[in-house]
N, C-alpha and C positions, 0 to 999 in steps of 0.2 A: 484529800483526805476521805476514807471510805466512810459510806453512810454507815455502816455496820459496826464499823471499827468506831465511829464516833457516838454513836448511841450507846457502846460500850463506856466510853471514856465520859459518858456526860452519865452514865448509869455508877459507876465509880465516884464520880463529883458528889454525887447526891447521897450516897451512902459515905461518906468521909462528912459530909455535913452533918447530916443525923448523928454522926458517932462524935463528934466535937460538941454536940450538944445543942446545936441550932436545928430547929424542927422544920422541914422543904415537903414542900406540897404539891404536888404537880395536878392539874385537872386537866385531860386529856381533852381536845376541841372536838365536839361532834358535829356534824350538818345537819341544822335544821332549816325547816321551812324559815325561821325567822331572821338565821343567820346568814349574811352573803357570803360566800367564797369564790375566790378568783382562781382558776385553776389557767394553766399555760399548757397547748397542746403544737406539736411541732409534727410534720408527717410530708413525706417524701411523695411524688405523683403518682399515688396508688390510686385513686378514683379517676378513672379516665374514659370510662365505657358508658356512662351516666348519659342520656343523649339528652337532657335537658340542663346539664352543669357537664360538658365535657372537657372542661378544664378542670384538672383536680383541687387547686385554689378554691372556682366556685361550687365545687363539690361541697368542700369542706366548709365553707361559708353557710351553706343552705343545710348544711349538716348541724353546724354549731346553733345556727337559727332555730331550726326548731328545737335542739334540746333544751336552749334558752327559754324556748318560750313555755316547754313543758314543767320544765325548774328555774323559774326566775331569779330565785335569790341564787344563783351560781352562773359563774361569769365565765367565758372561756376565751383566753388568748390566744390568736394563733401565730402561727410561723411557718412558712412553706420553706422544704428544704430540698434541693437539688441531688442526684445522686452522684455529682461529682466531687465536690466540696462537703456536703452536708455530713457524712462521715465523721470528716476533722472537726466541726464546727461541733458536732454532739460531744466528742470526746473533749475539746477545749472547754468547752459549759459544764463537765463534768468535774473536771480539775478543779474549774475555779466554782464550781459548786452553784451555777448558773442554768442547768438543765431543766427542761421543761418537767410536769407532771404526768405528761401522758404523749404515749410515740408510737404511731405505728410502724410495724417496723418486720425483721424479719429472724428465726432463731439464732441465727447466725451471731450476731452482735448481742441480741436479747441476754439469752442464756449466761453468755462472756458477762453481763453487768449483772446478771442475778449473782455470777459465782463469786462475782467482788464486793455484794452488797449495797446495791445499791437500787435495786427494785423492792416495791411489795409484794409478795403474793397474792393470788387469786383464792382465797380460801375458801367462798362460797360457791364455786362452781360446780355444777355435777359434772365430774367428766365423762361418768359413762354415758353421758349422752353424745360425748365428743367420738371420733373414730383414734382407735385406739395409737394409728401413726403420727396424729397432729398432736395427740396428748404427750408423747413422750418425747416429741419433737422440742416442745416447748416448754419442758418441766427440766426442774434443777431439784436435786437430792428430795424427788416426789412431791414437791411441790410445785404448784404453775403458776408461772411467769408472765406465760406469753398465753393472752385469750385467743387461741386458733380460731379466726373467721375461717380464711378462704384455706384453701389445697389443689395443688394442681401439680401435675408431672412435666419436667422437660423432656422433651422427647426430639423427633424431626419435622422436616417438612418440606413437600418437594411441591415445584410448581407444574401440575399437570398442563396449564395451558400453553407452557413451554416445552414441557416434553411431548407434548401429542404435536407440537409443532416440527420438532425433529423426528417423530415418529419410532419414540422410544418407552411411551407410557407402557407397553405392554411389558415390558422386564421389571415393572414396580408389581409387588404383590396385594395389590387394592382388590383381588379378585377373593382373596382368603379374608375370612372376618376379625381374625387376630390383626392382620399385615402381615404378619412376623418374617423375615426372611433370613437367609444366609451371609455370611463373608462374601463366598462365591458369588453369591446373586448380587448382592449390592456391587461387588467390585465387576462383573459383568455390566450392569446398568451405569456406572461410572464409566469404564472403557466406551460404551457406546453414546453418552452425550461427546466426550472429548473429540469421538473420531468423526461425530457430525458435523455437516456443513454450518458455518457460522464462529463465531467468537464466545459461544457459551463457555462458561466455567463448571466444570460436573458438581463444584461445591469446594467449601475453603475450613479447612482445619486450621484454625487460626492460634498464633500462642505469642503475640506479642507483650502483653499484660495478662491480669488476673481478672479482668473488667470478660465477667461471662464466661468466667474457667470451668463451670456448671456443664457446658456444653462438649467441650474435649473431653474434659476425664467420663463423662460418661461415655462419651466414644471409644475410647480408649478401653476403659474397663469390660466394657460388653462385646469386644471384639470376639473374644476366645473365654468369656466366662469368669473373668476376675473381680474385685470390687477394690476400693482406694483401700477401705480399711476390713478388720473382720466384723462378723455379726454385732457381737458384743460392742463394738466400735472404741477396743481397748489396745491397737493395736495396726500399723499400718502394714498392708499386705499386698501391695498394687506390684511386687515384687516377686510374685511366686511366677511358676510357668506359664499360667494363659495370660500375664499381665507383660511377662517378658515377651512373650507371642507378640504381642498385639501391638509393640512398640517396633518388635523387629518387622511385622506387614506395613506398617506407617512409613519406616524408614525406606524398604525396598520400594512401596509405590508411589514417594512424594517424588523422586524424579521423572516418573510417567506422565504427570499434570493432571493426572485424576485427583488429588485431594488439594488442587488449587497452589498457589505462593502464600500460603499463610503464617510462615514465620514472621514476616515484618508487617502481620494485618492481627487487628483485635475485634472482638464480639461487633461493635459499632460497624465496623466496615465489611464482615463478612453478612452484617443483617441487609446493609444498603446494599452489596451484591444482589442477595435474595431479591429482594423488595423492588429492587429498579429491573429485578429479570437477566442478569448479568451470569448468575449462578442458579442451575434448576434445584438445590438441594441444599437446606440448612440444616446444620448438626443443631443449633440450638433455635428450640421452638416452643412453644408455650399459649396456654390459652390468653393470656395477656398482652404476650405479643402478637398474637392472630388477629388481635382487637387492630392492630395498626396494618396489615394487609389487606384492608377492601378491594384494594384493585389487583390481586393475586388470587389468580384459581389454585387455592393449594389444598393440599391434602395431608393432615399427620402420619406420619413415620413411625414405626418404633426404631429404636437402633439395632444395624446388622448383628446377626449371634449366631454364632456357629451352632449352635442346639435350638437357635430359635426360641433362647428362652431370655428375652431379654429384661432388666431389670431398671428401674428407672430412677433419677436423681429427683425429687420433689421441691416445691416449693410450699412451705405454710407461712401465712401471714396473718397479723393482726397484734391489737394493741398490748399497751404494756403500761405499768404505772411505776412511776421512782416512787421513792421513798425520800421524801426532801425532810422528813422531819416535822411534818405537822399531821394531824392525824385527821383534819377537818378536811385539808386538799386532796389526802388519801382516800377519802370517802369520797368526796366529791370526784375526784379523776374516775374512781372506780365506778359509779354511778354512768359516769357519761361512757363508758368503757360499754357498760349494759346495754345502754342506749343503741349505742352505734350499730350491736351485735345481735341485740332480742328486741328492738320497740318493734311493734306489729307490723309497721311502716318503712322506718329506717334502718330497720335491720336489717331486712331482704333488700332493700335498694342497695342499702351499702355493700353490701355483697356482691351485688350482680355489677358496680359501678366499679369493681376490682377486674371482672371477669374472670374471677376464680371458683373454682366449685365449691359446695361448701362442706365446712370440718364437721359439721352437725350428722349425725349416724341417721342416715335414713334419708336425708332431707337430697335429692338426685331430680333429674331430670329439671331443672329451672332454666336452661337453654333448649330452642326450638333452633338447631343446627346440627349435621349430621357430623362434622369434624370435633364438637364439643361433646357429643353425644360418645363417641369413639374415645376422645381423651379423659373422660371420666369413668370410664369403666379398668382403668388400670391402676387403681387404686392399689388392688390385692398384688400388685410387679413391684411396688416401691423397694429399692433396697435399703441397707440400713442408713439411716439418714446421720453422716457423719460432720456436718457443719458445725454443731455444737460439741466437740470433741476438745479438750483444752489445749490449747496452742495451734487451733485451726488458722487465725488471723496469720501465724506466722509462718506454717506450713505452704501457704497458697501462695506467696513469692518465691518459693522453692519450685512449683508446679511447671509454670509455662518457661523457665527457664531449661530444664530437663526436654519440655516437648520441643521448644525452638531448636534443641540442638541436635534431635533425631529429623524433624522436619528438612533443617538446613544440610544434612549430611555430615558436619562438624563433629557431633558423636560416632566415633570408632566402634564403643564395646557397648550395646544397648544394656547388657544386663549391669555390667559396672555401674554403669549411668543411675541405673532403675535402684540398684542395692544402696548406691550413695544415697541416693533421695530418701529411700525409705529408711536408712541407721538418722539418718538426720531428723527428717521428720518423728521418728519415735522417739528421740533424743529431746526433741522439743515438747512431746505429747509428757515424759514423766517428768519433766522439770516443772513444768505447769499441775500438774498432779501432785508433785513437793511442796509447791507454790500453796496450793489451794487448802493442802492440810496443814499448813501452817495457823 
């Protein structure tokens, strides 16, 4: 049962009791220094960049210990999630009302939960101090449900150590400040890698599953200047002329080998190819992923765009608080959230442990690294954040079979296939919007 509806039922029952002549009195619980409160906290491996506690669960333990030392009346019980079955565990817990009080995640799931009444909003946060794109992605019906701590673009990366060996680094746009390049320049680079001696794969456009699907979608939508949705995020528009041209280009180039054999590969495969030096370029990269590439001499790259005007999908990350019907737990949970974001020591440390950039306005230059400095400057080029569009989770399984068919050559009419995808995706959106209005 949805918690919002549950609350409504409780309120109705209380009203009925009063009307029947029985006086009902409810005193909301309040967190105080004298009252002990226990909250539960679930987290994916988000904190992997801390030098003292590189394992995410160890960092979480240290964070909790520091919080409990400052607030001894609040106890935090912790459960580690993994990215494979963690989402399913959360959904199961929601159905059985055994979900946590706090979770650290991204807007895709969190805003969906907010729309279903599962979460408590952050009503005391001054959103004017936060980057507008992060606030928009973290809000539902003008209320903040994810407290954005980190923000980062998804872009591409190239192994320049490898391209130096192949003698093709001069074909990369590294001499320009913005590093932007056209589709023709990108294609010339891939062809040069493909024609060089050795077994190096130019890149891998993968499409086996929805894991890491933000990479291929951003790649496709950037080539000729399209986007998955309109700017208002009320309609899927990738079947416009630019989107069709992008998939037709991919269909034309796939048989040449410059895009790799990605129809049967997923994100983890493509990332392993890049990390191990089998592929020169990755279409999925981010500051968080870069933390895993200590042995790779890499440079970040924008997506190729015919007008040298790329847009970026981006990550927003932060905690959310579930409304489990206990005001004391909600208050304690939001205090824990405030500690991990705003504490003088642990706020900045927790952000740095994610490898992301700050979602706070003006808080920049936290990393002494040329590549991170480059990525940090891209926030003004973020595209419309559509991960919170109603029905997003139902759209994703439609995307990778579409791309698979194009890469494999099984799709004969690209425009018809793209039109069918958009028609179904928009139908899902309309259904979800109608359900939200009920």
